[in-house]
N, C-alpha and C positions, 0 to 999 in steps of 0.2 A: 130700550128692555121692552120686554113685550109683556102684554093683556095678559094679567090671570084668568079674567073674564070676558076676554073675546072666546069667542065658540071659534074649534079648533080642525079644518078638516077630516072629514073622513077618508077614508081609504078611498071610494070612487070618484070622491073629489080628489085628490093627489095623485089618483093614474090621471083622469079628465086634462088636468090643468099638464102631468106630460104629454100628453098629446096632441093637449092644443102647442105646447112648443115644437115636437115634432110635423105640424101640421105648417105652425109659424115656415121651418128652417126649409118644409119641403117646398112651398109656396115660395119663397126667397130663390129658388134655382131657376123656378116655372117663368116665362117668356110670355106665354099665352095665359089668359082666365081659363080656369079649371072646371070642371064643376064639384057641387057633395057628393055625386055617384064615382067619380076617380078621386077623390079624396080618400073615398071610404075603401074601396078596391088595394090601394096603394097602403092605407096604412093596413087595413087587413091582411093583406098579402106578405108583407114585411113583419108582421106579428103573429103571423099564424091563429090570426081570429083571437086575442089576449082581450081586443075588444071589438064592443059587440057594434052593428050601427050610430047606435041610437047617441054612443057616448061619441060618435063621431059626431055627431048633430049636433048633440051640446055643447063640444069643445070649438065647432066654426060656427057657432052661435056664441060663441064665450067673444072670440076673437072680433067678432063682428061689434057687440056691442060695448068692449071695450078700443072700437074705432083699429083697429087692427086691421082688419082682412075688410072688404068689402065688397057685395055682393051688386053687380051690374048689371045690365039690362031688365028688360022685365016681363022673358019669356021662360021656359020650362023647357031644360031645366035649369036651375039656378048656376049663376055664374059665380065665382069668388076670384078675389086678388087681392094683395098685398096693397094698401091702402097707402097712395100717390104720401110721399112725405116719413112713411114708417119706416122704424127702425129697422135694417135689417140683421136677424138675428147668425150669430157666430155658423157654421156651420161643427157636426162632432163632425171628427175623422171615419166612425163607422158609419158615416149617413150614406145614402143609395136613393137617388130620384127615383120615383116612379120609372114603369118599363111605358113605352109608347106602343099602341097595337098598332 
C-alpha cells in the first residue's frame, strides 16, 4: 500500500526516470564505454529533442548514484558503463542502439 504522505514524482521526474531506463537499455547493448555526450546524442536523435541535455545528465547521474552505472577513467570526457554485476534490463521491441559514426 502506498504511503499517502509520500511525495509523488512530478512530471519531470517521471520523464527522467523513463530516460534513465532507456539509457540503461542502450548501455546494455554497448561493448565499450561511452561518453555522456554520446548518450545525449543518441537520446536526442531518438526522441527528436523531447529531452534536453540537462535531463540526460541528471538521468545518468541518478544511475551512477544508484550504483547501476560507473564512471571510469580520470580524464575528460567522462566515460560510463554498466557496473559489473548490474542486472541488464530487458530490451523493448522498438529499441535501436545508437548509430556509430
